FILOBA-209692 format. One record per residue (C-alpha): residue in one letter; x, y, z; residue number from 0. Coordinates in nm, 3 decimals. Layout:
+------+---------+---------+---------+-----+
! code !    east !   north !      up ! pos !
+------+---------+---------+---------+-----+
!    a !       X !       Y !       Z ! NUM !
...
+------+---------+---------+---------+-----+
***
This chain:
+------+---------+---------+---------+-----+
! code !    east !   north !      up ! pos !
+------+---------+---------+---------+-----+
!    m !   0.003 !  -0.008 !   0.031 !   0 !
!    k !   0.115 !   0.367 !  -0.103 !   1 !
!    i !   0.069 !   0.548 !   0.216 !   2 !
!    l !   0.028 !   0.923 !   0.308 !   3 !
!    v !   0.108 !   1.032 !   0.676 !   4 !
!    v !  -0.013 !   1.393 !   0.735 !   5 !
!    g !   0.214 !   1.551 !   0.992 !   6 !
!    g !   0.572 !   1.608 !   1.069 !   7 !
!    g !   0.675 !   1.559 !   1.452 !   8 !
!    g !   0.795 !   1.283 !   1.675 !   9 !
!    r !   0.488 !   1.126 !   1.667 !  10 !
!    e !   0.467 !   1.104 !   1.308 !  11 !
!    h !   0.804 !   0.949 !   1.301 !  12 !
!    a !   0.719 !   0.694 !   1.543 !  13 !
!    i !   0.393 !   0.608 !   1.344 !  14 !
!    i !   0.597 !   0.589 !   1.034 !  15 !
!    r !   0.854 !   0.349 !   1.160 !  16 !
!    k !   0.623 !   0.112 !   1.294 !  17 !
!    l !   0.413 !   0.100 !   0.994 !  18 !
!    k !   0.706 !   0.017 !   0.781 !  19 !
!    e !   0.745 !  -0.293 !   0.999 !  20 !
!    s !   0.376 !  -0.429 !   0.821 !  21 !
!    p !   0.452 !  -0.649 !   0.510 !  22 !
!    l !   0.125 !  -0.444 !   0.377 !  23 !
!    c !   0.324 !  -0.128 !   0.376 !  24 !
!    g !   0.485 !  -0.003 !   0.042 !  25 !
!    e !   0.589 !   0.331 !  -0.023 !  26 !
!    i !   0.566 !   0.613 !   0.238 !  27 !
!    w !   0.555 !   0.966 !   0.230 !  28 !
!    c !   0.522 !   1.229 !   0.491 !  29 !
!    a !   0.347 !   1.573 !   0.447 !  30 !
!    p !   0.563 !   1.813 !   0.575 !  31 !
!    g !   0.761 !   1.572 !   0.741 !  32 !
!    n !   1.115 !   1.685 !   0.894 !  33 !
!    g !   1.464 !   1.605 !   0.846 !  34 !
!    g !   1.491 !   1.321 !   1.048 !  35 !
!    i !   1.187 !   1.162 !   0.922 !  36 !
!    s !   1.305 !   1.152 !   0.544 !  37 !
!    y !   1.556 !   0.873 !   0.653 !  38 !
!    n !   1.213 !   0.680 !   0.677 !  39 !
!    a !   1.008 !   0.804 !   0.407 !  40 !
!    h !   0.973 !   1.042 !   0.132 !  41 !
!    c !   0.895 !   1.386 !   0.248 !  42 !
!    k !   0.676 !   1.680 !   0.106 !  43 !
!    n !   0.664 !   2.004 !   0.246 !  44 !
!    i !   0.303 !   2.082 !   0.253 !  45 !
!    k !   0.162 !   2.225 !   0.578 !  46 !
!    a !  -0.051 !   1.968 !   0.739 !  47 !
!    t !  -0.358 !   2.268 !   0.778 !  48 !
!    d !  -0.314 !   2.310 !   0.377 !  49 !
!    l !  -0.621 !   2.102 !   0.301 !  50 !
!    d !  -0.644 !   2.233 !  -0.043 !  51 !
!    a !  -0.255 !   2.171 !  -0.123 !  52 !
!    m !  -0.265 !   1.817 !   0.052 !  53 !
!    v !  -0.562 !   1.694 !  -0.122 !  54 !
!    a !  -0.418 !   1.774 !  -0.447 !  55 !
!    f !  -0.110 !   1.578 !  -0.345 !  56 !
!    a !  -0.259 !   1.291 !  -0.227 !  57 !
!    k !  -0.503 !   1.290 !  -0.555 !  58 !
!    e !  -0.206 !   1.316 !  -0.782 !  59 !
!    e !  -0.001 !   1.051 !  -0.623 !  60 !
!    a !  -0.323 !   0.819 !  -0.607 !  61 !
!    f !  -0.241 !   0.723 !  -0.238 !  62 !
!    d !  -0.416 !   0.390 !  -0.135 !  63 !
!    y !  -0.440 !   0.495 !   0.227 !  64 !
!    a !  -0.369 !   0.819 !   0.460 !  65 !
!    v !  -0.302 !   0.839 !   0.850 !  66 !
!    v !  -0.349 !   1.199 !   0.972 !  67 !
!    a !  -0.159 !   1.219 !   1.296 !  68 !
!    q !  -0.215 !   1.586 !   1.381 !  69 !
!    d !  -0.512 !   1.769 !   1.575 !  70 !
!    d !  -0.598 !   2.063 !   1.322 !  71 !
!    p !  -0.589 !   1.872 !   1.028 !  72 !
!    l !  -0.844 !   1.644 !   1.180 !  73 !
!    a !  -1.067 !   1.910 !   1.331 !  74 !
!    l !  -1.068 !   2.123 !   0.974 !  75 !
!    g !  -1.175 !   1.804 !   0.798 !  76 !
!    m !  -0.876 !   1.639 !   0.628 !  77 !
!    v !  -1.017 !   1.295 !   0.679 !  78 !
!    d !  -1.378 !   1.399 !   0.508 !  79 !
!    r !  -1.183 !   1.551 !   0.237 !  80 !
!    l !  -0.962 !   1.254 !   0.163 !  81 !
!    a !  -1.277 !   1.053 !   0.157 !  82 !
!    e !  -1.421 !   1.265 !  -0.136 !  83 !
!    i !  -1.159 !   1.181 !  -0.363 !  84 !
!    g !  -1.164 !   0.799 !  -0.248 !  85 !
!    i !  -0.880 !   0.785 !  -0.038 !  86 !
!    p !  -0.985 !   0.597 !   0.294 !  87 !
!    s !  -0.796 !   0.740 !   0.649 !  88 !
!    f !  -0.704 !   0.626 !   1.005 !  89 !
!    g !  -0.856 !   0.933 !   1.197 !  90 !
!    p !  -1.192 !   1.098 !   1.264 !  91 !
!    n !  -1.397 !   1.339 !   1.084 !  92 !
!    a !  -1.420 !   1.675 !   1.155 !  93 !
!    a !  -1.758 !   1.588 !   1.348 !  94 !
!    a !  -1.597 !   1.353 !   1.605 !  95 !
!    a !  -1.281 !   1.551 !   1.595 !  96 !
!    r !  -1.486 !   1.831 !   1.801 !  97 !
!    i !  -1.429 !   1.592 !   2.120 !  98 !
!    e !  -1.068 !   1.757 !   2.115 !  99 !
!    a !  -1.151 !   2.069 !   1.920 ! 100 !
!    s !  -1.410 !   2.225 !   2.144 ! 101 !
!    k !  -1.348 !   2.180 !   2.499 ! 102 !
!    v !  -1.720 !   2.312 !   2.542 ! 103 !
!    f !  -1.866 !   1.978 !   2.329 ! 104 !
!    s !  -1.646 !   1.739 !   2.504 ! 105 !
!    k !  -1.781 !   1.845 !   2.870 ! 106 !
!    d !  -2.109 !   1.883 !   2.767 ! 107 !
!    l !  -2.104 !   1.553 !   2.601 ! 108 !
!    m !  -1.950 !   1.391 !   2.974 ! 109 !
!    r !  -2.223 !   1.597 !   3.166 ! 110 !
!    k !  -2.500 !   1.445 !   2.925 ! 111 !
!    y !  -2.388 !   1.070 !   2.910 ! 112 !
!    h !  -2.294 !   1.085 !   3.292 ! 113 !
!    i !  -1.901 !   1.019 !   3.230 ! 114 !
!    p !  -1.690 !   1.109 !   3.554 ! 115 !
!    t !  -1.499 !   1.448 !   3.482 ! 116 !
!    a !  -1.444 !   1.778 !   3.675 ! 117 !
!    d !  -1.730 !   1.985 !   3.716 ! 118 !
!    y !  -1.708 !   2.293 !   3.516 ! 119 !
!    a !  -1.937 !   2.615 !   3.364 ! 120 !
!    v !  -1.863 !   2.761 !   3.036 ! 121 !
!    f !  -1.842 !   3.136 !   2.957 ! 122 !
!    d !  -1.804 !   3.366 !   2.667 ! 123 !
!    d !  -1.774 !   3.693 !   2.873 ! 124 !
!    p !  -1.459 !   3.692 !   3.077 ! 125 !
!    a !  -1.673 !   3.921 !   3.329 ! 126 !
!    k !  -1.920 !   3.648 !   3.391 ! 127 !
!    a !  -1.668 !   3.407 !   3.429 ! 128 !
!    l !  -1.446 !   3.589 !   3.673 ! 129 !
!    a !  -1.751 !   3.650 !   3.865 ! 130 !
!    y !  -1.797 !   3.255 !   3.869 ! 131 !
!    i !  -1.472 !   3.189 !   3.993 ! 132 !
!    t !  -1.476 !   3.458 !   4.276 ! 133 !
!    e !  -1.817 !   3.376 !   4.412 ! 134 !
!    k !  -1.684 !   2.982 !   4.395 ! 135 !
!    g !  -1.372 !   3.107 !   4.586 ! 136 !
!    e !  -1.229 !   2.752 !   4.536 ! 137 !
!    y !  -0.862 !   2.755 !   4.429 ! 138 !
!    p !  -0.618 !   2.668 !   4.235 ! 139 !
!    t !  -0.929 !   2.644 !   3.955 ! 140 !
!    v !  -0.851 !   2.562 !   3.597 ! 141 !
!    i !  -0.921 !   2.770 !   3.302 ! 142 !
!    k !  -0.940 !   2.634 !   2.927 ! 143 !
!    a !  -0.988 !   2.775 !   2.626 ! 144 !
!    d !  -1.251 !   2.627 !   2.430 ! 145 !
!    g !  -1.050 !   2.539 !   2.084 ! 146 !
!    l !  -0.725 !   2.384 !   2.005 ! 147 !
!    a !  -0.411 !   2.581 !   2.125 ! 148 !
!    l !  -0.097 !   2.328 !   2.081 ! 149 !
!    g !  -0.154 !   2.153 !   2.435 ! 150 !
!    k !  -0.121 !   2.519 !   2.603 ! 151 !
!    g !  -0.456 !   2.649 !   2.604 ! 152 !
!    v !  -0.500 !   2.520 !   3.000 ! 153 !
!    l !  -0.410 !   2.771 !   3.288 ! 154 !
!    i !  -0.431 !   2.647 !   3.667 ! 155 !
!    c !  -0.498 !   2.985 !   3.880 ! 156 !
!    e !  -0.392 !   2.987 !   4.206 ! 157 !
!    d !  -0.583 !   3.293 !   4.329 ! 158 !
!    e !  -0.828 !   3.549 !   4.210 ! 159 !
!    a !  -0.544 !   3.769 !   4.037 ! 160 !
!    s !  -0.394 !   3.503 !   3.816 ! 161 !
!    a !  -0.760 !   3.367 !   3.715 ! 162 !
!    r !  -0.827 !   3.768 !   3.579 ! 163 !
!    d !  -0.477 !   3.775 !   3.427 ! 164 !
!    g !  -0.588 !   3.399 !   3.279 ! 165 !
!    l !  -0.904 !   3.534 !   3.125 ! 166 !
!    k !  -0.757 !   3.850 !   3.011 ! 167 !
!    e !  -0.485 !   3.629 !   2.828 ! 168 !
!    i !  -0.685 !   3.407 !   2.669 ! 169 !
!    m !  -1.051 !   3.561 !   2.608 ! 170 !
!    e !  -0.953 !   3.948 !   2.564 ! 171 !
!    d !  -0.547 !   3.937 !   2.424 ! 172 !
!    k !  -0.647 !   3.639 !   2.223 ! 173 !
!    k !  -0.332 !   3.479 !   2.318 ! 174 !
!    f !  -0.458 !   3.150 !   2.158 ! 175 !
!    g !  -0.674 !   3.335 !   1.880 ! 176 !
!    a !  -1.058 !   3.243 !   1.796 ! 177 !
!    s !  -0.987 !   2.927 !   2.061 ! 178 !
!    g !  -1.002 !   3.162 !   2.359 ! 179 !
!    n !  -1.368 !   3.294 !   2.221 ! 180 !
!    r !  -1.528 !   3.091 !   2.458 ! 181 !
!    v !  -1.366 !   2.924 !   2.797 ! 182 !
!    v !  -1.420 !   2.642 !   3.063 ! 183 !
!    v !  -1.359 !   2.683 !   3.417 ! 184 !
!    e !  -1.320 !   2.330 !   3.583 ! 185 !
!    e !  -1.253 !   2.233 !   3.935 ! 186 !
!    f !  -0.904 !   2.111 !   4.014 ! 187 !
!    l !  -0.889 !   1.755 !   4.037 ! 188 !
!    t !  -0.588 !   1.598 !   4.200 ! 189 !
!    g !  -0.445 !   1.243 !   4.191 ! 190 !
!    p !  -0.201 !   1.058 !   3.931 ! 191 !
!    e !  -0.229 !   1.141 !   3.573 ! 192 !
!    v !  -0.258 !   0.845 !   3.310 ! 193 !
!    s !  -0.264 !   0.864 !   2.949 ! 194 !
!    v !  -0.456 !   0.596 !   2.751 ! 195 !
!    l !  -0.456 !   0.573 !   2.416 ! 196 !
!    s !  -0.715 !   0.331 !   2.232 ! 197 !
!    f !  -0.789 !   0.236 !   1.918 ! 198 !
!    t !  -1.166 !   0.260 !   1.808 ! 199 !
!    d !  -1.367 !   0.171 !   1.497 ! 200 !
!    g !  -1.701 !   0.341 !   1.647 ! 201 !
!    k !  -1.831 !   0.044 !   1.825 ! 202 !
!    v !  -1.516 !  -0.122 !   1.980 ! 203 !
!    v !  -1.243 !   0.009 !   2.175 ! 204 !
!    k !  -0.902 !  -0.149 !   2.211 ! 205 !
!    p !  -0.708 !   0.051 !   2.483 ! 206 !
!    m !  -0.328 !   0.050 !   2.411 ! 207 !
!    v !  -0.056 !   0.030 !   2.698 ! 208 !
!    s !  -0.099 !   0.331 !   2.940 ! 209 !
!    s !   0.135 !   0.599 !   2.983 ! 210 !
!    m !   0.313 !   0.891 !   3.179 ! 211 !
!    d !   0.372 !   1.251 !   3.037 ! 212 !
!    h !   0.640 !   1.487 !   3.207 ! 213 !
!    k !   0.499 !   1.830 !   3.095 ! 214 !
!    r !   0.716 !   2.074 !   3.329 ! 215 !
!    a !   1.023 !   2.200 !   3.134 ! 216 !
!    l !   1.263 !   2.148 !   3.457 ! 217 !
!    d !   1.347 !   1.878 !   3.694 ! 218 !
!    g !   1.119 !   1.825 !   3.988 ! 219 !
!    d !   0.841 !   1.933 !   3.761 ! 220 !
!    k !   0.886 !   2.286 !   3.821 ! 221 !
!    g !   0.970 !   2.569 !   3.510 ! 222 !
!    l !   0.701 !   2.615 !   3.184 ! 223 !
!    n !   0.441 !   2.349 !   3.049 ! 224 !
!    t !   0.565 !   2.199 !   2.776 ! 225 !
!    g !   0.438 !   2.002 !   2.504 ! 226 !
!    g !   0.585 !   1.719 !   2.710 ! 227 !
!    m !   0.942 !   1.636 !   2.801 ! 228 !
!    g !   0.949 !   1.274 !   2.790 ! 229 !
!    t !   0.714 !   0.955 !   2.868 ! 230 !
!    v !   0.701 !   0.644 !   3.032 ! 231 !
!    a !   0.503 !   0.324 !   2.960 ! 232 !
!    p !   0.322 !   0.170 !   3.129 ! 233 !
!    n !   0.204 !   0.392 !   3.400 ! 234 !
!    p !   0.230 !   0.192 !   3.729 ! 235 !
!    y !  -0.085 !   0.395 !   3.889 ! 236 !
!    y !  -0.304 !   0.236 !   3.601 ! 237 !
!    t !  -0.355 !  -0.146 !   3.768 ! 238 !
!    p !  -0.589 !  -0.401 !   3.628 ! 239 !
!    e !  -0.857 !  -0.301 !   3.875 ! 240 !
!    v !  -0.817 !   0.063 !   3.739 ! 241 !
!    a !  -0.831 !  -0.058 !   3.363 ! 242 !
!    q !  -1.139 !  -0.227 !   3.407 ! 243 !
!    q !  -1.330 !   0.058 !   3.594 ! 244 !
!    c !  -1.213 !   0.304 !   3.307 ! 245 !
!    m !  -1.355 !   0.074 !   3.057 ! 246 !
!    e !  -1.697 !   0.048 !   3.222 ! 247 !
!    t !  -1.719 !   0.413 !   3.327 ! 248 !
!    i !  -1.559 !   0.596 !   3.059 ! 249 !
!    f !  -1.422 !   0.422 !   2.782 ! 250 !
!    l !  -1.722 !   0.233 !   2.632 ! 251 !
!    p !  -1.968 !   0.524 !   2.754 ! 252 !
!    t !  -1.754 !   0.772 !   2.583 ! 253 !
!    i !  -1.779 !   0.533 !   2.223 ! 254 !
!    e !  -2.158 !   0.503 !   2.256 ! 255 !
!    a !  -2.205 !   0.861 !   2.337 ! 256 !
!    m !  -2.037 !   0.940 !   2.016 ! 257 !
!    q !  -2.224 !   0.708 !   1.830 ! 258 !
!    r !  -2.591 !   0.808 !   1.951 ! 259 !
!    e !  -2.469 !   1.186 !   1.897 ! 260 !
!    g !  -2.447 !   1.136 !   1.516 ! 261 !
!    c !  -2.067 !   1.162 !   1.507 ! 262 !
!    p !  -1.903 !   0.782 !   1.586 ! 263 !
!    f !  -1.541 !   0.829 !   1.631 ! 264 !
!    k !  -1.294 !   0.592 !   1.452 ! 265 !
!    g !  -0.924 !   0.634 !   1.471 ! 266 !
!    c !  -0.708 !   0.671 !   1.804 ! 267 !
!    l !  -0.895 !   0.826 !   2.080 ! 268 !
!    y !  -0.688 !   0.965 !   2.382 ! 269 !
!    f !  -0.816 !   0.961 !   2.737 ! 270 !
!    g !  -0.619 !   1.184 !   2.956 ! 271 !
!    l !  -0.696 !   1.084 !   3.313 ! 272 !
!    m !  -0.697 !   1.162 !   3.663 ! 273 !
!    l !  -0.720 !   0.908 !   3.948 ! 274 !
!    t !  -0.884 !   1.087 !   4.188 ! 275 !
!    p !  -0.987 !   0.973 !   4.542 ! 276 !
!    k !  -1.309 !   0.920 !   4.408 ! 277 !
!    g !  -1.233 !   0.729 !   4.102 ! 278 !
!    p !  -1.124 !   0.807 !   3.750 ! 279 !
!    k !  -1.214 !   1.116 !   3.571 ! 280 !
!    v !  -1.135 !   1.240 !   3.257 ! 281 !
!    i !  -0.924 !   1.560 !   3.237 ! 282 !
!    e !  -0.947 !   1.587 !   2.830 ! 283 !
!    y !  -1.034 !   1.397 !   2.513 ! 284 !
!    n !  -0.759 !   1.414 !   2.227 ! 285 !
!    c !  -0.848 !   1.301 !   1.885 ! 286 !
!    r !  -0.558 !   1.123 !   1.766 ! 287 !
!    f !  -0.204 !   0.971 !   1.923 ! 288 !
!    g !  -0.085 !   1.189 !   2.181 ! 289 !
!    d !   0.330 !   1.329 !   2.122 ! 290 !
!    p !   0.516 !   1.197 !   2.291 ! 291 !
!    e !   0.311 !   0.911 !   2.405 ! 292 !
!    t !   0.307 !   0.775 !   2.102 ! 293 !
!    q !   0.686 !   0.705 !   2.109 ! 294 !
!    v !   0.663 !   0.475 !   2.414 ! 295 !
!    v !   0.346 !   0.326 !   2.329 ! 296 !
!    l !   0.406 !   0.212 !   1.970 ! 297 !
!    p !   0.773 !   0.053 !   2.043 ! 298 !
!    l !   0.555 !  -0.173 !   2.263 ! 299 !
!    l !   0.273 !  -0.263 !   2.038 ! 300 !
!    e !   0.354 !  -0.657 !   1.916 ! 301 !
!    s !   0.058 !  -0.654 !   1.646 ! 302 !
!    d !   0.076 !  -0.497 !   1.275 ! 303 !
!    l !  -0.020 !  -0.146 !   1.301 ! 304 !
!    l !  -0.141 !  -0.083 !   0.974 ! 305 !
!    k !  -0.354 !  -0.381 !   0.986 ! 306 !
!    i !  -0.512 !  -0.232 !   1.291 ! 307 !
!    m !  -0.562 !   0.122 !   1.150 ! 308 !
!    l !  -0.732 !  -0.019 !   0.859 ! 309 !
!    s !  -0.979 !  -0.251 !   1.067 ! 310 !
!    t !  -1.055 !   0.102 !   1.245 ! 311 !
!    t !  -1.136 !   0.253 !   0.917 ! 312 !
!    n !  -1.356 !  -0.048 !   0.799 ! 313 !
!    g !  -1.526 !  -0.110 !   1.156 ! 314 !
!    t !  -1.375 !  -0.458 !   1.153 ! 315 !
!    l !  -1.163 !  -0.398 !   1.500 ! 316 !
!    a !  -1.333 !  -0.670 !   1.679 ! 317 !
!    d !  -1.176 !  -0.910 !   1.464 ! 318 !
!    t !  -0.808 !  -0.756 !   1.474 ! 319 !
!    e !  -0.565 !  -0.856 !   1.695 ! 320 !
!    v !  -0.411 !  -0.573 !   1.936 ! 321 !
!    t !  -0.131 !  -0.723 !   2.165 ! 322 !
!    f !   0.171 !  -0.518 !   2.344 ! 323 !
!    s !   0.493 !  -0.674 !   2.495 ! 324 !
!    n !   0.532 !  -0.689 !   2.904 ! 325 !
!    g !   0.816 !  -0.467 !   2.871 ! 326 !
!    a !   0.886 !  -0.118 !   2.956 ! 327 !
!    a !   0.959 !   0.209 !   2.757 ! 328 !
!    a !   1.101 !   0.551 !   2.812 ! 329 !
!    c !   1.114 !   0.863 !   2.602 ! 330 !
!    v !   1.349 !   1.155 !   2.688 ! 331 !
!    v !   1.290 !   1.455 !   2.482 ! 332 !
!    m !   1.627 !   1.667 !   2.412 ! 333 !
!    a !   1.502 !   2.014 !   2.361 ! 334 !
!    s !   1.643 !   2.333 !   2.227 ! 335 !
!    g !   1.763 !   2.562 !   2.504 ! 336 !
!    g !   1.497 !   2.820 !   2.606 ! 337 !
!    y !   1.214 !   2.612 !   2.515 ! 338 !
!    p !   0.906 !   2.649 !   2.577 ! 339 !
!    e !   0.965 !   2.999 !   2.545 ! 340 !
!    h !   1.217 !   3.167 !   2.316 ! 341 !
!    y !   1.501 !   2.906 !   2.140 ! 342 !
!    e !   1.720 !   2.936 !   1.830 ! 343 !
!    k !   1.710 !   2.684 !   1.528 ! 344 !
!    g !   1.979 !   2.565 !   1.288 ! 345 !
!    k !   2.202 !   2.402 !   1.529 ! 346 !
!    e !   2.394 !   2.125 !   1.405 ! 347 !
!    i !   2.317 !   1.801 !   1.545 ! 348 !
!    t !   2.623 !   1.545 !   1.585 ! 349 !
!    g !   2.660 !   1.196 !   1.709 ! 350 !
!    l !   2.379 !   1.064 !   1.454 ! 351 !
!    t !   2.437 !   0.815 !   1.118 ! 352 !
!    e !   2.128 !   0.884 !   0.896 ! 353 !
!    g !   1.941 !   1.020 !   1.195 ! 354 !
!    q !   1.989 !   0.720 !   1.462 ! 355 !
!    i !   2.317 !   0.625 !   1.681 ! 356 !
!    s !   2.516 !   0.376 !   1.530 ! 357 !
!    g !   2.485 !   0.019 !   1.767 ! 358 !
!    s !   2.234 !   0.163 !   1.985 ! 359 !
!    p !   1.945 !  -0.025 !   2.124 ! 360 !
!    a !   1.765 !   0.307 !   2.125 ! 361 !
!    v !   1.547 !   0.477 !   1.862 ! 362 !
!    v !   1.571 !   0.878 !   1.807 ! 363 !
!    y !   1.242 !   1.000 !   1.699 ! 364 !
!    h !   1.297 !   1.316 !   1.540 ! 365 !
!    a !   1.030 !   1.609 !   1.619 ! 366 !
!    g !   1.193 !   1.946 !   1.510 ! 367 !
!    t !   1.488 !   1.831 !   1.263 ! 368 !
!    a !   1.590 !   1.981 !   0.910 ! 369 !
!    l !   1.848 !   1.868 !   0.699 ! 370 !
!    t !   2.045 !   2.191 !   0.564 ! 371 !
!    d !   2.331 !   2.124 !   0.317 ! 372 !
!    g !   2.358 !   1.760 !   0.410 ! 373 !
!    k !   2.363 !   1.820 !   0.773 ! 374 !
!    l !   2.100 !   1.749 !   1.075 ! 375 !
!    v !   1.984 !   2.077 !   1.250 ! 376 !
!    t !   1.753 !   2.189 !   1.497 ! 377 !
!    n !   1.467 !   2.313 !   1.369 ! 378 !
!    g !   1.203 !   2.348 !   1.686 ! 379 !
!    g !   1.170 !   2.353 !   2.033 ! 380 !
!    r !   1.134 !   1.982 !   2.091 ! 381 !
!    v !   1.429 !   1.834 !   1.899 ! 382 !
!    l !   1.426 !   1.460 !   1.952 ! 383 !
!    g !   1.273 !   1.175 !   2.131 ! 384 !
!    v !   1.550 !   0.936 !   2.258 ! 385 !
!    t !   1.322 !   0.585 !   2.307 ! 386 !
!    a !   1.469 !   0.273 !   2.462 ! 387 !
!    t !   1.263 !  -0.056 !   2.559 ! 388 !
!    g !   1.339 !  -0.301 !   2.838 ! 389 !
!    d !   1.217 !  -0.546 !   3.033 ! 390 !
!    t !   1.165 !  -0.337 !   3.315 ! 391 !
!    l !   1.115 !   0.049 !   3.358 ! 392 !
!    p !   1.485 !   0.093 !   3.535 ! 393 !
!    q !   1.647 !  -0.053 !   3.237 ! 394 !
!    a !   1.443 !   0.118 !   2.953 ! 395 !
!    l !   1.531 !   0.468 !   3.166 ! 396 !
!    e !   1.909 !   0.366 !   3.176 ! 397 !
!    k !   1.951 !   0.285 !   2.772 ! 398 !
!    a !   1.730 !   0.628 !   2.676 ! 399 !
!    y !   1.942 !   0.819 !   2.898 ! 400 !
!    a !   2.264 !   0.646 !   2.813 ! 401 !
!    a !   2.164 !   0.710 !   2.429 ! 402 !
!    c !   2.138 !   1.090 !   2.478 ! 403 !
!    e !   2.482 !   1.132 !   2.603 ! 404 !
!    s !   2.563 !   1.036 !   2.198 ! 405 !
!    i !   2.394 !   1.336 !   2.030 ! 406 !
!    h !   2.495 !   1.702 !   2.081 ! 407 !
!    f !   2.375 !   2.042 !   1.980 ! 408 !
!    e !   2.431 !   2.374 !   2.128 ! 409 !
!    g !   2.194 !   2.430 !   2.422 ! 410 !
!    a !   2.047 !   2.113 !   2.425 ! 411 !
!    h !   1.808 !   2.089 !   2.715 ! 412 !
!    k !   1.687 !   1.751 !   2.884 ! 413 !
!    r !   1.501 !   1.677 !   3.221 ! 414 !
!    n !   1.703 !   1.446 !   3.392 ! 415 !
!    d !   1.423 !   1.280 !   3.612 ! 416 !
!    i !   1.196 !   1.123 !   3.341 ! 417 !
!    g !   1.014 !   0.818 !   3.514 ! 418 !
!    q !   1.140 !   0.897 !   3.899 ! 419 !
!    r !   0.730 !   0.924 !   3.995 ! 420 !
!    a !   0.696 !   0.592 !   3.815 ! 421 !
!    l !   0.989 !   0.430 !   3.977 ! 422 !
!    k !   0.857 !   0.549 !   4.312 ! 423 !
!    a !   0.484 !   0.418 !   4.252 ! 424 !
!    l !   0.670 !   0.082 !   4.191 ! 425 !
!    l !   0.870 !   0.034 !   4.537 ! 426 !
+------+---------+---------+---------+-----+
***
């Protein structure tokens, strides 16, 4: 099969490398792709959100199948547009992608179908939102922009002053554009966080191995929120008992709710969960593979990814094998100095041969790299995700951190405590 993958980061690199293991996979293209991805797939520099150009390219190349991996093109209706020209895709259509693209839609869905989540209220007026927060007087409180905001549209406000500043930033200064026209004000939940990605064909849901993300930029969960500085899988807090409870109270009810609303979800549905003292609750849904969760989940997948993806599209997931190894995986993100704020691009990366470390058991997933005059250089905030697997989490972490020592670029920054919370939970 000739396949198009839409996107260009570490998640897409992980998807491509796993797809290539399938005997069904032939020629593979990635648009826009990146420098490191170009070692594993043909890259075409088309913005993932340029639907007209992407559809024209897909038609011209006559792809057999597309994997739309990024949230923006899914929300804009890339799957719908490709279907119109006869190209089936992995991923939800625009109506189903609202589960991530609109926080208001997803919260109202959970309320209507009694899916456990934080208590909330919706506002399109910052003054009314602030009045509600002040009257409740419960801090910290959470403010979320309604629309997509590169994973950064969530503010945790410790007091009235920070809530006022947050509302101004989102709703008046329009830091996230039209995504901030409405906000969801939520109660603050406590407990261990768990990410569970799942395959679904709209009827059946098959969860993947659980994972734990590390959002803060600095060791000890300090510093600013990022797109994710590293991940480990499985998440030790996600026991078989918790998994069963989530299946019964969250996963299946969500799939059924989407069906009832007339927008069945097909593709990868990501459940961001909080294991609260009152049981598991949904923090958020994503309508696609998480980044960098994908970089630890897919290396543990033993089944054929392309077969699974096709079964979600065709509605035959019930008959398709989805199995994961019993081992562990760890991903350490190497970022540009200054990320997630100001950082420079174009720094030469050394220590890699054709994007990988020679002789290392670790895999390097490229998130923000480019090839300039034959040299690999940095081209984003998160540059590389260095992933290793092992029989145990300590083994996987040791291999991943050892591999990081072989890679160099000016200003490289990584966290040195990825997986430490998980290790404590294992004791």
